[in-house]
N, C-alpha and C positions, 0 to 999 in steps of 0.2 A: 131232879135236877138235869140242868141242860149240860150235855157235853158240847166239848170244843172240840171242831172237825179242822184238820189240817190239809191244805192240798198235798197231793200227793205228787213229787217231783220225780220221780223214782223213772216214768218211763220218759220223760222229758231229757234227762240226765243221758239214759241210755240212748237215748236216740241223736243225743248229740256227740256222746263217746262212739258211735258206730259211724258215725259222719267222719269225727275225727281220723279216725283209722282208715277209713276209704281212701279222704285225701292223700291219708300221709302215703298207703299205700303206693296208690297212683303216682304222685309224685318220685318216689323211689322207683320205681319202675320205671318211670319216664329216665331219670337221673341215670339209673343204671343201662338202658337201652342207648341213650346218647353218648355216655361213656366206652360202650361199646363199639358206638359207628363212631366216635373219634378216632378211637385205638387201634380200629383194625387196619388203617394203612400203612401205620407205623410197626404193626404186627407182622404184616404180611406185607414190607414194602415191594420185594420182588415180582410177588404176583398183580398187587396194584400197579405196577409200573410197565409190566406186562401188557396189561389191560389196556392200559393208555397207549402205549406204543403200537399197539395191534390196531386201535381203532386210528390213529395218527396215521398210520402207513394205509390203512384202507381209504382214508378221506383223499389222499393223495392220489391213489391208485384212479380214484373216481372221477377226480380233478383231469388227470394227464391221460388215462387208459393205458390198454397194456401196450398197445404196438410203440408208444412212446418210450415205455419204460426197456423194450427192446433196443432202440438205439440210442437211449441216454439213459444208461444204467447211474451215472455220477450225477444226473441232475437229479435223478429220482431219489438217492439217497440225501442228498444234500436237504431237499423238501422235505423230506421225511425226519431227518434230523432236525431242522426249522421249525416243524410245525411241533415233532414232540418236545421239544425243548423250549415253546414260544415264549410260554408265560417267564421263563428265568431271563430269556433274553431281552425283553421287554423291562421287567423289574429291576432286573440286575444294576444299569446304568441310571434308575432313577433313586435306587437306595445306596447310591455309591459304591458300586461293587465294579468290577471289570465284568464284561459281558461274556467273555468265553470262560467264567468261572462257572456258567451252566453245565459247560462241558468236563467240569473236573473230578465227576464220580466217570472214572475209565469203565466200570462196570455196568452203568447206565448206558453209557456208548454204544456199547458190546450189544446189550440187551435190545437196544433201539435199532441197532444196524441187523440184529437175528430176526427182529420181527420185520424190518423192511423186505430180506431177501424171502421170507415165509412168505409174504403176501404177495409179493412180484416173481419169484425165480424158484419158489417150489414147484419140483418136478411134478407132471399133470395139472399144475396150478390148483394142487391139493390144499395147502395152506389156505390160497385165496377162499377157497369152496367150502371147508371147514368154518373159516372164522365168518364167512356171510351167512351158514347155516343158523337161522332162527335158535335151535336149540343152545347155540355157543355162544350166538351174537347179543340174546337178550341178557344173559348173566353178564356177560361183558358191560353191557352199557348200564347197566344196573351198579357195577362196580366202579364203573368211572365215576356214574353221577353221585358215589358215597366219595368217590378220590377227591371230585371236582370241590364237594364241600368242604372237606379237608384241607385244601389246598386255598380255598379262598379264607377260611379261620387261619393258616399259617401265614398268608402275607399280609394278612392285616395284623398279626404278634409283631411282623417282622417289620412293618410299617411303624409299629408303635415306639420301637427301639428307636429308630431312627428321628422319627419325627412325634413325639409325645404330644398329646394335646392338637392335634393336626388329623381332626376326624375326616376331612374330606380328602385327604391325602391317603390314607388308610383305606377307603372307599377305594380309590383309584386303583391302587396296590391289590386289592381285595378281586376286583374286578378283570384284574390283567392277569392272575394269578389263576383265576377261575375260566378264563375263558379266552388264556393267549392265543392259541393257534386259529382261531375266528378273529383276532386283532391282525394277526400276522399274515392271515391269510393272501393279501394282496404280494406280499414280499414271496412267499412261498411258491405263487404262480408265475411270479417274474421269475425265479430260480429256472424254473421250467420253459422257459422262452413266452410266457403270456403277461402282458402288461395289460391290467383291468384296473384301472385306480377307482372306478366308479362301485366296484364291487368291496368296500368298506365298510367297515360295520359303522362309523360316524355316520355314511348317507343312510344304511338301510341296516337297521339292527337288528341282530336276530333275537330270536327267541331266548337262545342259551345268553346273550349277552345281558338281556334283560331281566332274568332271574337271576343271574349271577350280581347284577347292581342290585336288586333289592335283596338280596340275600347278602352283601356286604353293608347295605344299609342299615338291617336290622342288626347284625352283630356287631357294628361300630354302636349302632343307638343302645344295645343290649351292656356296652363295655362302657360306654358314659353315662350307664343311668338314667337315660331316658324313658326307657321304657315302664309299664308299672311294676310295681313289685309283685305283683301275682303270677307274671309271665317271667317264667324262671330262664336261664342261658339255656339249660337244657332242653327247654318246650322250646324254644327257638332255635336251635339247633335240629332237633329232632321235625320240628314243620319244614324247616329249608331242604332237609334229607328226602325227606316225604314227597313234596313238592317235585323238586329235580326228579325223582323217581318217578312220579305219576306224568308228567308233562314228556319225558321221554319215552315211557312204553306206551301213552297215548299215540305218539307217535309213530311210532314200529306196529302197534297193532292194529291201530286204527285210524281215524283222521287226525292230521295234526290240528296242534289247538296253539291259539295264542292268547293266555286269561289276560294277558294286559291289555289286549287291543281295545277292548271298551273304557277300560280308563284313559287309554292314550286320545281315545275321541274324544272324549267329556275334557280333558285338561285342552285338547289344541282348540275346541270351539270356544272354552270360555277363556284363557288365556294367549293365544297364538292367532290370534286375527278372525277365528271362524264366525265369533257373535256379532264382531263388527262389521265382515263384509257382508252376513247375511243380512243384518238390517238395512245395507247401502243396497242391497238386491244383488250381493256378488260381484266378483271382479270384474270388470269389461276390458277386453283383448283390444288393442287398437292394431288393427292391419296396414300397414304401410304401400300406399299404392304406388306404383312406379310409371313412372312417366316414359312416354313412348315420342319418339321423336317421329312426326310424319314425314319429314323429310331426310333421308340420309345424308349424311355430312358430302358425299362425295358428287351426288345431284344437286346439292346446292353451290357447289364449287365449278361443276360444267354447267349451269345454269346462267 
């Protein structure tokens, strides 16, 4: 009598169950790491603010130099405060808040002032030397990039309360919060007596502004439900923080990189006249010829 054989699905079920557990574990690890990164600036606000203020003071000193600070200490202090609270200075009026409310936290202002003094006027220039040492400078930059991602997310959240369903405005506030010091740079230089309107993010967008803009777009897209369901919010945030840190460390340890440049060149070629100009053989510049008088006016009158 023939026996009926049934397919053994045990191995298939075990494989699917193992894959499910692995994916769930990865998702839980990603969620836990993302939540930790988001909570770090709120858990240790003074530490992250100190890193931000020190880097702002270092940027101002790099712009103006040590000799300028000896002659104009007030200007360097105002420039440091402007750079340190630049995101709030720009975003507050856009959100309907008073501009000076950026300085409402007196402890933060004192911390920024202390950072300014350490960078510019510490005896023996010890503060600047230690802050510029790579052993301390690299962790400062890493913490600043973690803080930057949190600021972008916080700016988008603030904008959503004032401008609900206005994704473009959320992206704008997120960009301002992420790189306010870069957008405020012409004003910071003007405080120190340097008028340089050509050094604006509108004319020459820095890598920092580009990555903040892309991060704001991704966060708003995730908030609006545009991204695929397989990509979680925690995964997006972890990717943004990792990219920020990688780009910053590459500029400090190796060569500065602009990962957005190839895409910019393709878009400029296809959408902003590059393809059309190339088809016409390139743009031609016309030179104006100046006409010269063969006989001066005085000689004409005397003849």
